[in-house]
C-alpha positions as CSV (number, residue, x, y, z in Angstrom):
1,M,0.0,-0.3,0.0
2,A,2.8,2.4,0.9
3,A,4.5,1.7,-2.3
4,V,1.6,2.8,-4.3
5,S,0.2,5.8,-1.8
6,G,3.3,6.9,-0.3
7,F,1.5,5.9,3.4
8,G,-0.2,3.4,5.0
9,I,2.6,1.4,7.0
10,G,1.6,3.2,9.9
11,S,-1.9,3.4,9.4
12,L,-2.5,-0.1,9.0
13,L,0.3,-1.7,11.6
14,T,-0.2,1.2,14.7
15,P,-3.6,-0.2,15.4
16,L,-3.0,-3.5,15.7
17,L,0.3,-3.5,17.7
18,L,-2.1,-0.9,20.4
19,L,-4.2,-4.1,20.7
20,S,-0.9,-5.2,23.1
21,M,1.0,-2.5,23.9
22,P,1.1,0.8,25.0
23,T,1.2,3.9,21.9
24,A,4.5,5.1,22.7
25,H,5.5,1.4,23.0
26,A,4.1,1.1,19.3
27,V,5.2,4.1,17.8
28,A,8.9,3.6,18.9
29,I,8.8,-0.2,17.3
30,L,7.1,0.5,14.4
31,A,9.4,3.5,13.5
32,I,12.2,0.6,12.5
33,P,10.3,-1.3,9.9
34,H,8.7,2.0,8.8
35,A,12.7,3.6,8.0
36,V,13.3,0.3,6.4
37,A,10.6,0.1,4.3
38,T,11.0,4.3,3.0
39,G,14.6,4.1,2.9
40,I,14.0,1.1,-0.1
41,R,11.3,3.1,-1.5
42,W,13.2,6.1,-2.3
43,L,16.4,3.8,-3.5
44,R,13.9,2.5,-5.9
45,L,12.2,5.9,-6.4
46,R,14.6,8.6,-5.8
47,S,15.1,9.3,-9.5
48,D,11.5,10.5,-9.4
49,V,11.5,12.6,-6.9
50,H,10.1,16.2,-8.2
51,R,12.9,18.6,-6.6
52,P,11.5,21.9,-6.5
53,T,8.5,20.2,-4.6
54,F,10.9,18.2,-2.3
55,R,12.2,21.6,-2.1
56,Q,10.0,23.5,-0.7
57,F,7.1,21.2,0.7
58,G,9.0,18.6,1.2
59,I,11.6,19.9,3.4
60,A,8.7,22.0,5.2
61,S,6.6,19.2,5.8
62,A,8.9,17.3,7.3
63,A,9.8,19.9,9.8
64,G,6.2,20.3,10.5
65,G,6.0,17.0,11.5
66,L,8.6,16.5,13.8
67,A,7.7,19.7,15.4
68,G,3.9,18.5,15.7
69,A,5.0,15.1,16.9
70,A,6.6,17.3,19.5
71,L,3.7,19.0,20.8
72,Q,1.1,15.9,20.1
73,S,0.9,15.2,24.1
74,R,0.0,18.8,24.9
75,M,-2.2,20.1,22.0
76,G,-3.5,16.6,20.3
77,S,-6.9,16.1,20.9
78,P,-10.1,13.8,19.4
79,V,-11.2,17.0,17.7
80,L,-8.2,17.4,15.8
81,T,-8.4,13.9,14.6
82,V,-11.7,14.4,13.8
83,V,-10.6,17.5,11.6
84,L,-7.9,15.7,10.0
85,A,-10.4,12.8,8.8
86,S,-12.8,15.5,7.3
87,L,-9.8,16.5,5.2
88,L,-8.9,13.3,4.4
89,L,-12.2,12.5,3.4
90,A,-12.7,16.0,1.7
91,A,-9.5,15.4,-0.7
92,G,-10.2,11.5,-1.4
93,A,-13.6,12.5,-2.7
94,S,-13.0,15.4,-4.9
95,E,-10.3,12.6,-6.6
96,L,-13.1,10.3,-6.8
97,A,-15.4,13.0,-8.2
98,E,-12.8,14.5,-10.4
99,R,-14.0,17.9,-8.7
100,R,-10.2,18.2,-7.3
101,V,-9.0,21.7,-6.4
102,P,-5.5,22.3,-8.0
103,L,-2.5,24.2,-6.0
104,P,-0.8,27.0,-7.4
105,A,2.9,25.3,-7.9
106,A,4.7,28.3,-6.5
107,P,7.1,28.5,-3.3
108,F,4.8,30.0,-1.3
109,W,2.1,27.3,-1.7
110,R,4.6,24.5,-1.5
111,L,5.9,26.2,1.9
112,L,2.3,26.8,3.2
113,G,0.9,23.1,2.3
114,G,4.0,21.5,3.7
115,T,4.4,23.1,6.8
116,L,0.4,22.9,7.6
117,S,0.1,19.4,6.3
118,G,3.4,18.1,8.7
119,V,2.4,20.0,11.8
120,F,-1.4,19.2,11.5
121,G,0.1,15.2,10.6
122,G,2.0,15.4,13.5
123,L,0.1,16.6,16.4
124,V,-2.8,13.8,15.2
125,G,-0.1,11.2,14.4
126,N,-0.4,10.1,10.8
127,Q,1.5,12.5,8.4
128,G,1.6,10.1,5.7
129,G,-2.0,10.2,4.6
130,I,-2.2,13.8,5.0
131,R,1.1,14.7,2.9
132,A,-0.1,12.5,0.5
133,A,-3.8,14.5,0.3
134,A,-1.7,17.9,-0.2
135,L,0.7,16.4,-2.6
136,L,-2.4,15.7,-5.3
137,G,-3.5,19.1,-5.4
138,F,0.2,20.1,-6.9
139,Q,-0.6,17.8,-10.0
140,L,2.5,15.4,-9.8
141,Q,2.9,12.0,-12.1
142,P,2.0,9.1,-9.5
143,R,5.6,7.9,-9.1
144,Q,6.9,11.8,-8.7
145,L,3.9,11.9,-5.8
146,V,5.3,8.9,-3.9
147,A,8.6,9.5,-4.6
148,T,8.2,13.1,-2.9
149,A,6.0,11.9,-0.1
150,T,9.1,9.4,0.2
151,A,11.7,11.7,0.3
152,S,10.3,13.9,2.8
153,A,9.1,10.4,5.1
154,L,13.2,9.5,5.2
155,L,14.1,13.1,6.7
156,V,11.2,12.4,9.3
157,D,12.6,8.7,10.0
158,A,16.3,10.1,9.8
159,A,15.9,12.7,13.1
160,R,13.1,9.8,15.2
161,V,14.6,6.7,14.6
162,P,17.7,8.1,16.7
163,I,15.8,9.4,19.0
164,Y,13.2,6.4,19.9
165,F,16.3,4.4,20.5
166,L,17.6,6.7,23.0
167,S,14.5,6.8,24.7
168,A,12.9,3.6,24.3
169,G,16.0,1.7,23.4
170,S,15.1,-1.1,25.8
171,V,11.3,-1.9,24.4
172,I,12.9,-1.8,21.2
173,A,15.2,-4.6,21.9
174,T,12.8,-6.5,23.8
175,A,10.6,-6.7,20.5
176,T,13.4,-7.2,18.0
177,P,11.5,-10.2,16.9
178,L,8.5,-8.2,16.2
179,W,10.2,-5.1,14.4
180,F,12.1,-7.6,12.3
181,A,9.1,-9.6,11.2
182,A,7.5,-6.3,10.2
183,S,10.6,-5.1,8.4
184,V,10.7,-8.4,6.4
185,G,7.2,-8.0,5.4
186,V,7.5,-4.1,4.1
187,T,10.5,-5.3,2.1
188,I,8.7,-7.6,0.2
189,G,5.0,-5.4,0.3
190,T,7.8,-2.1,-0.9
191,F,9.2,-4.8,-3.9
192,L,5.8,-5.9,-5.6
193,G,4.6,-2.4,-4.9
194,V,6.4,-0.1,-7.1
195,P,6.5,-2.1,-10.0
196,V,2.5,-1.8,-9.6
197,L,2.5,1.8,-9.5
198,S,4.5,1.9,-12.9
199,R,2.1,0.1,-14.1
200,L,-1.2,2.2,-13.0
201,P,-2.5,5.1,-15.5
202,E,-2.9,8.4,-13.9
203,T,-6.8,8.3,-14.0
204,I,-7.2,5.2,-12.1
205,Y,-3.9,5.8,-10.1
206,R,-5.9,9.1,-8.6
207,R,-8.7,7.5,-7.9
208,L,-7.5,4.8,-6.0
209,L,-5.7,7.1,-4.0
210,G,-8.8,9.1,-3.5
211,G,-10.1,5.9,-2.5
212,L,-7.8,5.2,0.0
213,L,-7.7,8.7,1.6
214,V,-11.5,7.7,2.1
215,L,-11.0,5.0,3.8
216,L,-8.0,6.7,6.5
217,G,-10.3,8.7,6.8
218,V,-13.2,7.1,7.7
219,A,-10.7,5.1,10.1
220,L,-9.4,8.2,11.9
221,F,-13.0,9.2,12.2
222,A,-14.2,6.0,13.8
223,A,-11.3,5.8,16.2
224,A,-11.7,9.5,17.3
225,V,-15.0,9.0,18.1
């Protein structure tokens, strides 16, 4: 899913791990397979990164995501989750209905979109979905969208994984079989997913991504209420 849409590992695996452990432990453990998959996906798609969008939107999104994540314990709330779910539903529905609203490909809009999507995603704990939804507005080709989202996510992983090793090293060590198995799974999924991405026509791809955003929005809304 992540190889095709640019998000999905955290969205799918975090709720699964929350059935058996606290949120902080799940987030720290999943950071490793997330970083593994993101790194592999970037290696496969690095030539497709849309550099102007990455330099402005991507870096701003990564910085905003780290800031939002740092503030999550003080500012996060179900209300914010409902707002994010509504935004994802609106973005996904507009793609399905082919009523999308294009954003100007200007530095100001890329910086603003990247910062807002990053902060909001960091506060709610789902950066990948809102990042992909925002990138849809810049009319990128499918591989460009996923590659640019992946490069942005890689910056976040590079900053947060060392922090998790310092703050939750014992938890990560205890869960070695779990994160190792997850890393193998996401690696296989990445190698299977990237060729699928290359074969999807843009019209079908945008509808598929719109449908995934709608599903993610529904899941977040259900979790919040």
